[in-house]
C-alpha positions, 0 to 999 in steps of 0.5 A: 470797235473792240470792247476794251473793258476789263473782264475778270474771271471769278471761279469757273462760271462767273465773269465780271466787267463794267458797264455804262457811264458809271462803270457799274460792275456786272456779273455774267454767267451761264445758268442751266443754258441761259446766259444771265447778266446781273448787276453787282450794284457797285463801281468798286472793284474790290466790293464787286469781286466779293459779291461775285464770289458769293454769287459763284458759290451759290451757283456751285451749290445750287443756291442761286435764284434769278430775280423775278420779272418786274411785276407792278404793285397793282397787277400783284394786288389784283392777283392776290384778290383773285387768290382770296376769291378762289379761297372763298373769302367773304365779299366784305373781306374782299372789299376791305382788302381792295380799299387798303390796296387802293390807298397804299398803291396810290400813295406809293405812286406819288413816290414813283414806286410802282413795282413790287421790287421797288418797295422798301420798309421805309415806304411802308413806315411813311405810308402808315405815318400819313394814314395815322392822321386820318384813321383810328389806331385799330384801322391802321393796325388792320391795314398794316396786317393786310399789307404784310399778308400781301407781301408775304403772299407775293414772296411765296409766289415768287413775284418778289425775291425778298419780302420788304415787310418781313421784319416789321412788327406791328403793335396790336392796339388793346381791345376796348370794351364797348358799352352794352345796354342793360336789360331795363334799357332793352325793355325801354327800346322795345316798349317805344319802338314802332314796328317793324323796328321793335321786332327787328331789335327784339330778334337781335337782343334775344338771339345775339345775331348780327344785323347782317345775319338778320337781314338775310333771314328767310322765312324757312329759317325760322322753325317755330315748331322745333323752336329754332332760328337757323342762321344759314351761311349761303352762297353770296350771303355767308356768315362772318365765320362762313358756318351755319348755326342755330339758336333756340327761340327764347320764350319771350321772342316766340310770340314776336316771331309768331306775330310777323307777317305771313305769306310769300316773302323772300326775307323775314324782314323786308324793306318798306315799300317805296316808289322805286320798289312798290312790292317791297321785296328787298331785304331790310337795309342794315344802315337804315336799321342802325340809323333808326335805332340810334335816333331812337336812343338819342331821343331817350337821352342815351349816348350813341356812336361806335366809340362810347355809345350805342349802335345796333351792334350793341344788342349783340354785346347785350346778349353775351353780357347778359347771358354770361352774367346769368351763369350761362357757360361761355362755350354755350354763348359762343355757340349761339353767337357763332364764335370759333376763335378758341383753339383750346382742347375744350373747343375740340371736345365740347359738344352742345346738344340740342336739348342742352341748348334749348335748356340753357336758353330757357334759363336766360332771364330775358323776361316773360312774353310781352314783357316791357 
C-alpha cells in the first residue's frame, strides 16, 4: 500500500510531511550521513513550512544541533552528584544537594515529569510554592539556587537542549543578624558549665572555630610551645572552606588547654564512655554539644534557638563581634575565622604574619587566665 501523504521540499535538504492520526508535520533530512526525523509540533501547514525553513537555514549554516537523548531527572541528578564528588565538594554539600534533588524529583514525579526535557519553568514555580509552606525563606532560596546550578550543568553537558530555569530570577532573602552572647554571659557559661563542656565552650569562644572543626581537633593540632591551634582540613574531615588555618592561643585559653587529659587519644575532645563504646574513642558529638549548651543557657534564663536565641554556633558570633569591637582589624579576624569570601585587592595583597597574629590575639580583652 503506497503512502499518499503529501511531501513538501523546503530548500535542498528538508522535506516535510504529516504523520499520525493528528497529522502532525515532521521534517526529514540528512545530517552528516544520518537520516533524521524531527517533529515540527504543529498540524498547520503554513506554520510547519515556516519552522522547516528556519531548520533548513540552520542546516545550511551549520547551526543545527540534534536534540539530546531522553535522560531521566534522577539519572542526571546522580551524574551531577558524581561530578561534585569528583570536584572535591564537601560531604555536607553532597548530602544537602541530594536532599534537594529528592524533594524536587519526588514532586515532579507526581506531575509525571520524569525526564529533563519535560521540565518547564511553571513546574519549578509550583515546586517552590509547595516547599514554601514547610520551610524558611533562606532554605527555599538555597534549594532554588541548587536547582538552577543543576540545570545549568545539564545544559553544559548536552543532556538537555535548553535550560528551563535560565530566565528565572531568585530573590535573595536579606541577612538577619544573629544574637551573640556578651563577654559577661560567656563568663557565666564558663563558670557554671561542668567538664568537659566548659573546656569545649572555652575553645569555641576564644578561637572562633566551628563546632565541627573542634570535633575534628587532634592532639597534634595543639601546639602549646608555639602557641597555636592548627585547624587542619584533612581528607574526609575538611573545613568548610577546604583550607587549613591556625589561630593563636589566647592567654586565657592556654591553661585550659594545658589542663586537658593527656595520653594517647585520637581526638582532643572524645565522646563520653558508654556501654556500646567503653573506650570512648570517638570524636565528640556536635549535636550533643549543642543540646548541652542550650539546656545550660535555658537554665540561666536565656533565649535559645537558631532564630532569635543562642546556639553553640553563637560563640563564633561572639568571637567576631567582641574582637572587632576591641579594634582588631577585620582582615585579621577573618583570617582567624577562615573567611575567604572577600574578592577585593586588599584580600589579595594583605598577608597576616605569625608575629602580628600573635600580637593581635593578645590585644583581645577576653580576660586573664582563670577569669570567670
